[in-house]
C-alpha positions, 0 to 999 in steps of 0.5 A: 496472535503474532506480534512484530514491532516497527521500531521508530523510537517514540513513534514505535508501534506493533503489528498484530498478525492472526487468523481470526483476531479481528475481535481483539481490536478493542483490547489492542486499542485499550492496551495502547492507551488510546482515548475513548472516542473513536471515528471509525472510517470505512466504506459501505462494502467493508462496513457491511462485512466487518463494521459491526464486529469491530464496533462490538469489540471496541464497545466492549473495551469501553470505546464510543464508536462513531461510524464515518462512511466514505465512497468505495474506490480509488477515484474517491481518494481526493480532497472532496472526500477528505473534507467530508471526513473533516466535516463529520469529525467537527460535527461529532465534536472530536477533540485531541483525545479522540482517534481515527480507526481505518477499517478498509483497504489502501484508499481508506487507510491512506485518506483516514491517516491523512485526516488524522495527521491534519485534523486538529494538527494531528490525532492518533490513528489505527490501521485495520487493513482488510485487503491483502495489499493494504496488509502488506504495504500501505498500512505499514510505514506511515505514508498517508495522503490523497491523489491530485488530478495531475498525479497520485499521492501528490498531497500527503504526510508521513504519519505513523499509526499507533497499531496495525491489526492484520487478520487473514480471515478477512481475505476470504471475502476479498474479491479476486481482483483485489486479492491479486493486487496484494500478491503483486506487492508481495512479489515486489518485495521478493524481486528487489529485497528477498530472493527467498520470498520470490522463490517461495511465491514461485513454489507456493503460488497455487496455495496462495491463489487458494488463499491458504491461511498458513501460506498467506500468514507466512508471506504477509509477515515476511513482507511486513518484516521487510517493510518494517526494517526499511522504514526503521532505516529510512522513515521519510524516504530520503534514501533506502525507502525509495526501494519500495517504489519498485514498479510504482514509477510507471505504475503511477503513470498508468493510473494517472493516464487511466483516471484511477479507474481502469486499473487497481493499484496492484495491477498498475504496479504489476505492469510497472514492475515488468517495465522496470525489469525490462529497463533493468535488463536494458541497463545491464543490471539483470539478465533476460531470463530473470526478466522472463521469470518475473513476467511469468510469475506475475502472469501465473498469478493472474496480473496484467503485464502489458502497458495500456496504449498511450503515446510517448508524450502522454507517458512522458508528462505523467512520469515528470509529474511523479513525486519522485522527480528531483532537480530534473531527474527521476529517481528510479528503482532497478532490480539487480537480478532477483533479490537485489536492487539499485537506485539511479537517476533517469534524466532522459525519459525516452530511454525508459520508454524505449525499454518499455516498447514505447517509441517517440 
């Protein structure tokens, strides 16, 4: 296995990358000195594929594994599901010597991490992401939380995992739509932080779409290295880390307006990135040909690029409920061409909507 460390002092932790390394999770948890009682949180879809293998690995390392299943879907990333996890942990008698293992995509990781952050005022947790999006984004950096009817991820905590184990072989069973969502987040890193990564995706798009393991390992590790460096610099998103929200401002509005069910997160982010690119171009930070290059790559990867039809008032309300709103302004991430970024404040939402083709 390849290893990359996220350096956060006493909260530092390793990321393990491999092709067929899922069965090492027990040994990895033991090496990290975790307690012997674990609640493995997953959903029926992922659990039917990988729970037995993970349980076997954990049991061989001496752990007692308690399975906790939650419903599958972004619409279940809410307080009802969170309370069900608490109820199960209490019923199992989990104490502060126990830990939570999140086996699944971003929804499982986010809600399991928040449960770990708040149960008994905090117990350790481990991330075993099974979607490409979770492997390159949500499993790394310690953002945990749930959605609120008025907005995405409005309730949560920064709480770092004890380790993250990434196995590209699990991506073979990932539905195509979920796989493409992960590619959207990888493109994000390229647009605002790494021109070479963007160009690699352009030149290796066919291999990535074919799920070539070497190409996937390259972009996954590079994406995680970029995110680790950002998190090390700004763990709690007071400055630089905001760059990782590129495409997410409008993307979250799309998710909120469509009830978290019509678009998957990566699809909404792809739509949001196109709108961010257009706003960046309108603001003089990027050229038209660079915007078209971004649109072309996302389209080639099979991702949506067009905003769903809602009125200006509806988009305005959704944007003002975004958690990035500060003192009457929206912190917005622009791309400077391809490979660089700018963070600015938007106080007049209508200018953003106009750039997106939405007229009041």
